[in-house]
C-alpha positions as CSV (number, residue, x, y, z in Angstrom):
1,M,49.9,77.0,7.1
2,R,47.5,74.4,8.2
3,P,43.8,75.7,8.9
4,T,44.2,74.7,12.5
5,Q,47.4,76.4,13.1
6,R,47.4,79.7,14.8
7,R,49.4,82.6,13.9
8,A,51.7,83.0,17.2
9,R,54.5,85.0,16.2
10,V,53.9,88.7,16.1
11,G,56.6,89.3,13.3
12,G,60.0,89.3,12.2
13,L,62.6,91.5,10.2
14,C,64.8,90.8,7.3
15,G,67.0,93.1,5.1
16,G,68.5,93.0,1.7
17,N,67.9,93.8,-2.1
18,G,66.7,92.0,-4.8
19,E,62.9,90.6,-4.6
20,P,61.8,92.3,-1.4
21,E,58.4,91.6,-1.3
22,A,58.5,88.2,-2.5
23,N,61.5,86.9,-0.1
24,A,59.7,88.7,3.0
25,R,56.4,87.5,2.1
26,G,58.1,83.7,2.2
27,K,59.3,84.6,5.4
28,L,56.1,85.7,6.8
29,E,54.4,82.5,5.6
30,R,57.1,80.0,6.7
31,K,57.4,81.6,10.3
32,A,53.5,81.9,10.6
33,A,53.8,85.3,11.5
34,I,51.1,88.3,11.9
35,C,53.5,90.8,10.2
36,W,57.2,90.7,8.9
37,W,59.1,94.0,7.8
38,R,61.6,94.2,5.0
39,I,64.1,96.9,5.5
40,W,66.4,98.1,2.4
41,L,70.0,97.9,2.5
42,G,72.4,100.5,1.2
43,A,72.2,104.2,0.3
44,G,72.1,105.3,3.8
45,T,69.6,102.9,5.2
46,G,70.1,99.5,6.9
47,F,71.8,97.9,9.6
48,D,74.6,100.3,10.1
49,S,72.8,103.6,9.8
50,A,70.4,105.9,11.6
51,E,67.4,105.5,9.3
52,N,65.6,102.7,7.7
53,E,63.1,102.3,4.9
54,G,61.2,99.1,3.8
55,L,57.8,97.5,3.5
56,L,55.6,95.8,6.2
57,L,53.9,92.6,4.8
58,K,50.6,91.5,6.6
59,A,49.3,88.1,7.1
60,G,46.5,87.4,4.6
61,G,47.8,89.8,2.1
62,G,48.7,93.5,2.2
63,A,51.6,95.4,2.2
64,E,52.5,99.0,3.4
65,P,55.5,101.0,2.4
66,L,57.7,102.2,5.4
67,P,59.0,105.5,4.3
68,R,62.5,106.4,5.1
69,E,62.7,107.6,8.7
70,S,64.6,107.3,11.9
71,K,64.8,103.8,13.4
72,R,62.8,104.9,16.6
73,A,60.1,106.2,14.5
74,M,59.9,103.2,12.3
75,A,59.9,100.9,15.2
76,G,56.7,102.9,16.6
77,R,55.4,102.4,13.3
78,I,55.8,98.6,13.1
79,L,54.8,98.3,16.8
80,D,51.6,100.0,16.3
81,A,50.9,97.9,13.1
82,A,51.3,94.8,14.8
83,A,49.1,95.7,17.7
84,A,46.2,96.4,15.3
85,L,46.8,93.3,13.6
86,K,46.9,91.3,16.9
87,A,43.8,92.6,18.2
């Protein structure tokens, strides 16, 4: 990101397996977002399930594990983190 470029996008979501932090961090930087969350797919979590588990990455470094919980609870956790980062 260029020094004068502002981070306008609050965040985004990606899902998958493999190298979760490296892949999500790449998307975070390419999209110039404030945060990016990566959900794990499979074993009762992901797009077709009632629960998610994943990782919240923050611009400038830092990652926070997102424990397995309902999608509604995780959405609240992510929105709270994004609001704190944007403030």
